[in-house]
VEXTI-852921 format. One record per atom (N, C-alpha, C): residue in one letter; z, x, y. Coordinates in steps of 0.1 Angstrom, whole numbers, plus 5000, padded with zeros to 4 digits. Example, Ala and Ser with C-alpha at 12.3 -4.5 7.8 and 13.67 -1.06 7.14 Angstrom:
// VEXTI-852921
A507851324943/A507851234955/A507851324967/S507151284978/S507151374989/S507951295000/
***
This chain:
// VEXTI-852921
M787688651871/M788988601875/M789988721877/R789888811866/R790688921866/R790489011878/V789189031882/V788789111894/V789389051906/L789288921907/L789788851919/L791388871920/T792088861909/T793488881909/T793889021913/L793189121908/L793389261912/L793189281927/W792089211931/W791789231946/W792889171955/L793389061951/L794488991959/L795689081958/I796089141947/I797289231946/I797089351954/L795889411954/L795689531962/L795789501977/T795189381981/T795289341995/T796689332000/A797589261991/A798889241995/A799689371996/L799389471987/L800089591988/L799689672001/I798389662005/I797989732017/I798689662029/L798789532029/L799389462041/L800889502041/W801589502029/W802989532029/W803189682034/G802289762031/G802389912035/G802289912050/C801389832056/C801189842070/C802489792078/E802989682072/E804289632078/E805389732077/R805389802065/R806489902063/R806290012073/D805090052076/D804790162085/D805290122099/K805089992103/K805589952116/K807089962117/T807689912106/T809189912106/T809690052108/I809190142100/I809590282100/I809390342114/T808190312120/T807890372133/T808890322143/G809190192143/G810190132153/G811490192151/A811890202138/A813290262136/A813290402140/T812190482138/T812190622143/T812390632158/S811690542165/S811790542180/S813190502184/G813790402178/G815190362181/G816190462177/S815890552168/S816790652163/S816790782171/E815990782181/E815990902189/E817290932196/I817791042194/I819091082200/I818991102215/V819891042223/V819991062237/V821191142241/T820991242250/T822091322254/T822291292269/F823591322273/F823991302287/F824491432293/P823891482303/P824391602310/P825791582315/D826191462319/D827491442324/D828391382313/S829391472309/S830291432298/S831091312301/A831391282314/A832191172318/A831391042315/L830091042318/L829190932315/L829090912300/E828891022293/E828891012278/E830090942272/N831290992277/N832490932272/N832590782275/A832190742287/A832190602290/A831290522282/V830090572279/V829090512270/V829690502256/R830290602251/R830890602238/R831990492237/A832790482248/A833790382248/A833190242248/A832090222255/A831490092256/A830890052242/L830290152235/L829690132222/L830690142211/Q831890172214/Q832990192204/Q832490292193/E831890402198/E831390502189/E831790642194/P832890682188/P833590812193/P832790942190/T832090942179/T831591072174/T830091082171/A829590972165/A828190972160/A827190992172/P826091042169/P824991062180/P824690922186/I824490922199/I824090802206/I822490792206/T821990682201/T820590672199/T819990582210/L818690602212/L817890512221/L818090372218/G818090342205/G818290202202/G819690142206/D820690232205/D821990192210/D821990142225/L821290232233/L821290212247/L820390092251/E819290082244/E818289962247/E818889832244/G819889832235/G820489702232/G821689662241/M821989752250/M823089712259/M822689622271/T823389512273/T823189422284/T824189442295/E825289502292/E826389522302/E826989662300/F827289722311/F827989852311/F828989862322/E830189882319/E831289892329/E831890032327/A831890112338/A832490242337/A833090282350/A834190202354/A834890222366/A835890342364/E835990432374/E836990542375/E836890632362/W835690672359/W835490772348/W835290912354/G835090932366/G834791052372/G833291092370/I832391002369/I830991022367/I830291072380/T829491172378/T828691222389/T827191212388/D826791212375/D825291212372/D824991102362/L823991022366/L823690902357/L822590932348/T822091052346/T820991082338/T821291032323/G820390962318/G820590892305/G820690742306/L821190702317/L821390552320/L820090482320/E818990552324/E817690492325/E817190432311/N817890472301/N817490422288/N818090282284/M818990242293/M819590102291/M818590002297/R817489982290/R816389902296/R816589752296/S817689712289/S817989562289/S819189532297/L819589622305/L820889612312/L820789492323/Q821789412323/Q821789302332/Q822989322342/R823989382338/R825189402346/R825689542345/L825789612357/L826289752357/L827389772367/V828489822362/V829689832371/V830089982371/L830090052382/L830390192383/L831390222395/T832290132396/T833290142407/T833990272407/S834290332418/S835190452420/S834890562411/N833690612412/N833290742406/N832890832417/S832090932414/S831691032424/S830191042424/I829490932423/I828090922422/I827390932436/D826491022438/D825791022451/D824390982451/S823790952439/S822390902438/S822290822426/I821290722427/I821090632416/I819590612411/P818790722411/P817490702407/P817190642393/Q818190662385/Q818090622371/Q817990462370/V818490392380/V818390242378/V817090182383/A816290272389/A814990222395/A814090142385/G814190172373/G813190112363/G813890002355/I815189982357/I815889872349/I815689742356/T814489682353/T814089562361/T814789432356/T815589452345/T816389332340/T817689322348/L818089422356/L819389422362/L819489302372/Q820689242370/Q820989122379/Q822189152388/E823089242383/E824289272391/E824589422390/I824789482401/I825089622402/I826389642411/V827389712407/V828589732415/V828789882416/L828689932428/L828790072431/L829890102441/D830890012442/D831890032452/D832590162451/Y832890222463/Y833590352464/Y832990462456/N831790492459/N831090612454/N830590682467/D829590772465/D828990842477/D827490822478/V827090702474/V825590672474/V825190652489/D824190722493/D823690702507/D822290642508/D821590632496/D820290582495/D820190472485/L819890352490/L819790232481/L818290212476/G817490312479/G816090302476/G815690252462/P816390312452/P816090272438/P816290122435/L816890052444/L817089912442/L815989822447/Q814989882453/Q813989812461/Q812989732452/N812789772439/N811889702431/N812489642419/L813789592421/L814489522410/L814589372413/P813489292408/P813389162413/P814389062408/N815189102398/N816189002393/N817589022399/L817689112409/L819089132415/L819589002421/R820888972417/R821588862423/R822788912431/I823489012425/I824689062431/I824589202433/V824889252445/V824989392448/V826289422455/R826989522451/R828189562457/R828189712459/V828189752472/V828089902475/V829189932485/R830289862485/R831389882494/R831890032494/G832090092505/G832690222506/G831890332502/N830490332505/N829690432502/N829190502515/G828090562515/G827490612527/G826090562531/A825890442526/A824490382528/A824390352542/G823190392548/G822890372562/G821890262564/S821190222554/S820090122555/S820090022544/L819889892548/L819689782538/L818289752535/T817389832541/T815889812540/T815489792525/P815989872515/P815589852502/P815889712496/L816789642502/L817089512497/L816189402503/S815189442511/S814389342518/S813489272508/N813289332496/N812489262486/N813289172476/S814689172479/S815589102469/S815688952473/G814688882471/G814688742476/G815588652468/H816088692457/H816988612449/H818488662450/L818688752459/L819988802461/L820988692467/T822088672460/T823088572464/T824388632469/H824788752464/H825988812468/H825788962472/L826188992484/L826089132489/L827389172496/D827989282490/D829089342496/D828689492500/A828389512513/A828089642519/A829089682529/A830289642527/A831289682537/A831589832537/F831989882548/F832390022550/F831290122546/N830190112552/N829090202551/N828790252565/G827490282568/G827090322581/G825990232586/I825990102582/I824890022585/I824889962599/E823789972606/E823589922620/E822589812620/D821489822612/D820389732612/D820589622601/T820589502606/T820789392596/T819589312594/E818489352601/E817189282600/E816689262585/P816889362576/P816389332562/P816989212556/L818189172561/L818789052555/L818088922557/R817188922567/R816388802570/R815488772558/S815288872550/S814388852538/S815188812526/C816488782528/C817288742517/C817888592519/P816988502519/P817388362522/P818288292513/Q818488352501/Q819388292491/Q820888342492/L821088432502/L822488482503/L823488372505/Q824588382497/Q825688292498/Q826988362502/V827188482497/V828388562500/V827988692506/L828488732518/L828088852525/L829288912531/D829489042529/D830589122535/D829989242541/L829989252554/L829489372562/L830589442569/S831889412566/S833089462573/S832889612575/G833489662586/G833589812588/G832189882590/N831189802594/N829889872598/N829689852613/P828889942619/P828689932633/P827589832637/I827589722631/I826489622634/I826789552647/P825889542656/P826189482669/P826089332670/D825389272660/D825189122661/D824989072647/I824988932646/I824788872633/I823688772635/S822588802643/S821488712645/S820688682632/F820888772622/F820188742609/F820588622603/V821788572606/V822288442600/V821388322602/V820588332612/V819588222614/V818688212602/D818488322594/D817588312583/D818288312570/T819688312570/T820488312558/T821288182558/R820688072558/R821387942561/R822187892549/L822087952538/L822887912526/L824187982525/L824488062535/L825788142535/L826988042534/Q827888092524/Q829088022523/Q830288102527/S830188232526/S831188332530/S830588442537/L831188472549/L830788582558/L831988652563/A831988792561/A833088882566/A832488992574/I832989002586/I832489112595/I833689182601/T834689202594/T835989272599/T835589402605/G836089432617/G835889552624/G834589592629/C833689492630/C832389512635/C832389482650/P831489562658/P831589532672/P830689412677/V830889302670/V830189182673/V830789102684/T830089052693/T830688972704/T830288822703/D829088792697/D828588662698/D828588592684/L829388482683/L829488412670/L828488302668/S827688272678/S826888152678/S825888142666/P825388252660/P824488232649/P825088162637/V826388152636/V826988082624/V826687932624/T826287882636/T825987742636/T824687702627/F823987812624/F822787792616/F823187802601/A824387822598/A824887822584/A826087732582/P825887602583/P826887502584/P827687492571/N827287552560/N828087552548/N829087652546/I829287742556/I830287842556/I831687792553/H832387832543/H833787792541/H834787902543/D834288032542/D835088152544/D834488232555/L835288242567/L834688322578/L835788422582/I835488552581/I836388652584/I835888732595/I836488722607/I835888792619/I836988872626/D837988912618/D839088982624/D838789122629/D839389162640/D839189292646/D837789322651/T837189212656/T835889232663/T835989222677/E834989202685/E834989182699/E834789042703/I834888952694/I834688802696/I835888742704/Q835588672714/Q836688602722/Q836488452721/D835188412721/D834888262721/D834488222707/I835388142701/I835188092687/I834587942687/S834087902699/S833587762699/S832487732689/P831687832685/P830687792674/P831287752661/V832487792659/V833187752646/V833387602645/S833387532656/S833587392655/S832487322647/A831387382646/A830187322638/A830387342622/L831387422618/L831587452604/L832587362598/R832087242595/R832987132590/R833487152576/F832887252569/F833487282556/F834387402556/L834787452567/L835587572568/L836887552561/V837287652553/V838487642545/V839387762549/H838787882550/H839488002553/H838988072566/F839788092575/F839388152588/F840388262592/D839788382595/D840588492599/D839988552612/A840688542623/A840188602636/A841288692641/S842188742632/S843188832637/S842688952645/Y843588992655/Y843289102663/Y842089082673/D841688962674/D840588922684/D841288862696/S840888892708/S841488832720/S840888692722/L841388592716/L840788462717/L841088382730/L840088322734/L840288242747/L840988112744/S840688042733/S841287922730/S841187882715/L842187802711/L842087752697/L841387612696/E840987562708/E840487422708/E839387402698/P838487492696/P837387472686/P837887442672/L839187472669/L839687452655/L840187312654/R840387232664/R841087112664/R840587002654/S839287002652/S838686902643/S838386952629/L838787082626/L838487142613/L839587112604/T839786992599/T840886952592/T840886992577/G839787062573/G839787112560/G840287252558/I840587312569/I841187452568/I842487452560/T842587552551/T843787562543/T844487702545/Q843687802550/Q844187932553/Q843787972566/L844688002575/L844388042589/L845188162593/M844388272596/M845088392600/M844688432615/L845688432623/L845388462637/L846488562642/R846588682636/R847488782640/R847088842653/D848088872662/D847788952674/D846588902682/C846488782685/C845388722692/C845688692707/G846888722711/G847288692725/G847488542727/L847888462717/L847988322718/L849288282725/T849288182733/T850488122739/T850687982734/S849687912731/S849687772726/S848987752713/I849687682704/I849087642691/I848887492690/E848887422701/E848787272700/E847587232693/P846387292694/P845187242687/P845387242672/L846387302667/L846587312652/L847287192646/S847787112655/S848687002651/S847986902641/N846686892641/N845986802632/N845486862619/L845786992618/L845187062606/L846187052594/T846286932589/T847286902579/T847086952565/S845887012563/S845587072550/S846087222549/I846587282560/I846887422560/I848087452550/T847787542542/T848887592533/T849387732537/V848487812543/V848887942547/V848587962562/L849587992570/L849388012584/L849988142589/M849188232594/M849688362598/M849388372613/L850588382621/L850488392635/L851388492641/P851688602634/P852488702640/P851888782652/G852788832660/G852288922671/G851588852682/N851988722685/N851388652696/N852388632707/N852188542716/N853188502727/N853588362726/I853788312713/I854088172711/I855488142714/T855788042721/T857188002724/T857487872717/D856487782714/D856787642709/D855987632696/I856687602685/I855987582672/I856087432669/S856387342678/S856487202675/S855187142669/P853987192673/P852787142667/P852687152652/L853587232646/L853587252631/L854287142624/D854987052630/D855886962623/D854986852615/N853686852618/N852886762610/N852186832598/L852386952597/L851687032586/L852487022573/D852286902566/D853086882555/D852586942542/E851587032543/E851187102531/E851487252532/L852187292543/L852387432547/L853287492537/V852887602531/V853687682521/V854187812526/W853287882533/W853488022538/W853288022553/L854388052560/L854288062575/L854888192580/D853988262588/D854488382594/D854288372609/V855388362616/V855288362631/V856288472637/A856288582630/A857188692634/A856588752647/N857488822654/N857088892667/N856388802677/N857088692680/N856588602691/N857788582700/A857788462707/A858988432716/A859488302714/I859688272701/I860088142696/I861688132698/T862088012703/T863587992704/T864087882695/S863287792691/S863687682682/S862787662670/V863487632658/V862787612646/V862887462642/E863287372651/E863487232648/E862187172641/A860987222645/A859787172640/A859687192625/L860487272619/L860387312605/L861387222596/N862087142603/N863087062596/N862586982584/D861386922586/D860786832576/D859586892568/V859287012570/V858187072563/V858587122550/A858687022540/A859387042528/A858687132518/T857387162521/T856587242512/T856787392514/L857487432523/L857587572527/L858387642515/D857787762512/D858587852504/D858587992509/Y857988022520/Y857988152527/Y857888132541/V858988182549/V858988172563/V859388302569/S858588362578/S858888482585/S858988452600/L860288472605/L860588442618/L861288562625/S861088672620/S861688802625/S861188832639/N861988892647/N861688942661/N861288822670/N862088722670/N861888612680/N863288602688/F863488482694/F864788462701/F865488332696/I865488332683/I866188222676/I867688242674/E868388132678/E869888142677/E870288052665/S869787922665/S870287832655/S869187822643/V869687822631/V868787792620/V869187672612/R869887582619/R870387462613/R869287382607/A868087382614/A866987302610/A866487342596/L866587482594/L866187532581/L867087492570/E868287492573/E869287452563/E869087302560/A868687222570/A868387082568/A867187052560/N866287152558/N864987132551/N865287142536/Q865287032530/Q865687032516/Q864587082507/G863487112512/G862387172505/G862587322502/L863487382510/L863787532508/L864787542497/V864387592486/V865187602474/V865187732468/E865687742456/E865787872449/E864487952448/F864588082451/F863588172451/F862688172464/D862888072473/D862188072485/D862688182494/Q861888222504/Q862288332513/Q862188302527/I863188352535/I863288332549/I863588462555/Y862788512565/Y863088642572/Y863488612586/L864588662590/L865188642604/L865588762610/Y865088882607/Y865489002613/Y865289002628/S866189072635/S866089082649/S865888952657/N866888862655/N866988742662/N868488732667/P868788672679/P870088662683/P870888542677/L870988552664/L871588442656/L872988412660/S873288282661/S874688242665/S875588262653/D876888252656/D877888262645/D877788152635/S877488032640/S877287922631/S876087942621/S875088002626/S873888042618/S874288142608/K874988242612/K875388362602/K876488312593/F877388232597/F878488202588/F878588062582/V877687972586/V877587842580/V876187812574/W875187812583/W873887762578/W873187862568/I873287982572/I872588082562/I873388092549/P874688092549/P875388082536/P874987962528/R874887852534/R874487732527/R873087742520/L872187802528/L870887832522/L870987922510/V871788022512/V871888122501/V872488052489/D873487962491/D874087892480/D873087812472/R871987772479/R870987692472/R869987782465/G870087912466/G869288002459/G868088062468/V868188022481/V867188072491/V867488222494/D866488302494/D866688452499/D866488452513/V867588482521/V867588492535/V867888642540/Y866888692547/Y867088832552/Y867288832567/Y868388882572/Y868588882586/Y869389002591/Q869889092583/Q870689202587/Q869989332584/
***
């Protein structure tokens, strides 16, 4: 019996020793000190760890799931590769020109590299968990590395040098996409990204909008400063809420007539003469129409949710249509041919802190000395001189 007891004690001690060795070995590995060639990166890491002076260990980095280091002046990411559990990485507005260190961080779900100098997205090509990629304002010329990102839902690649959008056909889960400021000639890839909810192509030389009909769930569509003239495909977007086609030479607004869910509509400098198709868009809260050739704003008298109206730089003579739009709190009417603002004074919805701009209009004496003073007495800020 005594022999058996001694044998059990000895076995227990041996097993305890083995477990202790494992613990010590693991601790030793995690205690390995990591150095950073880039002092700016080191400072950002120390700030994230709230560790101003002590050595940074491998264990410290391996435990990080998020790292934000915007505007730190970082140029070299060496050392970042040790953040092996990282899920979210934000490096906005640094001076980074390459990102090989992220290639092995397969846990990464979101990477934000806006406003750096990265021209090669190759290190992203084998990161299967990527959901959000932001590389706005870099020098990336190709999206090919993202062709393996089948789970990608958000991509902002605005203001790079991208011409080929074919790789996006392999990203069927895309919901939010911004390609503004790139020399892309078409948006044919939308045929294969049918879950899109938001698409922005500001400043792209696109002429054909028809592919958007394959993404009927789009609610934000930004196509300003493109070469699009025909917006008829938009009529298929029954969930559209925000539409910006500013600086496009539009042929007609008729396709918008049935889109009663629109709340924000921006059509600056589009060469418009008639806004009659907007008369049924009663959900609009923000309407931007400056720099057109509009003479008649009577179609706006039904827009009883309108809060912000900009119709500056047109050829408007009457504001009678605004008499009963009681929701208004900002009205820009500068550079038109308006003489009387009596209708604005009659609009009891214009109250304290609301703003009206009437610069460069041939205002009558009654407007200047009666109606405007009454508005001012109500606390409305009126600018006309």
